[in-house]
Steps between C-alpha positions, in 0.01 A plus 500: 500500500525822698875452555565438129289796387668712768833436326357644176460163326174393327323197645283233330244281672183302437175674603262318730134591530226668304477852644650655184314287246460529203811716453717283723392140551601229743822346366612799288868589532553863603813708446528767766731801481627661820300805604830691502493490117208749497218624719175304481208665317126450481429186299827327588484151645726500804641257753459620857494377857183541705592673823276303736544148364842528332346325199658567159232606249490585128221751427433810288537862608158658448571843649802698614536772762854615560704201618186301584323266261156343503539142374249234401484165323331522158268211585410616853225728627691631802814710499813413694505855631779753495854378452805717560766517230750353748286182514510456120812324383425403141306588186382220269665552161397186316256210517574167328219249459592158365807643325322802347534864603169644623420869456327628806418865461699682236489875437177641645380148581670483843338825609159389369528165679595685820200733461257213443656304785479792746125527457451122527366504143766256382425228759124535446547484123720189529237336723232579240712354219568180696128455570414560134757244387373239747141569398570472128709185538227341711226583249701372204512149642144444392 
C-alpha cells in the first residue's frame, strides 16, 4: 500500500476491525488518496504507520500541531499518540459498504467528530448507545 500511494496512485482495500465504528466498519472498502495530494487536516481519517510496532493503522486526526498530528480511533478511548506527517501516507477519501457510498463526516461534520473524539465523548456516547440498544432489545423479548 505504501509503495503504491508513494507513486501518487490511490489505493483501495477492505477495512478490518472495529476501532473506527460506526463510521468505518469491519469489511468496508476504503479508497485512500496519497498524502501528497494534500496535507492532512483535523477530522481527516488517515492511514499511517506506528513507529514502534510498524503496524498500519486507519484512524482520525483529532488535533494538529505543525507537522504533528494526534490520532485516535472513533470507537476507542485511548489515543494513538502523536504521529509525524512523514508517517502518514494516505487520506481516506471514500468508504463503500455493501456497494453503497458512506458519508463519514461532510462539511463541519469531520471537525465535530474529531472534537468529540478528542475528548473521548464519542467513544463513551457509542458505548452508552450500545448498552441502551442491548437493554431495549432484551426487555422487548417479554
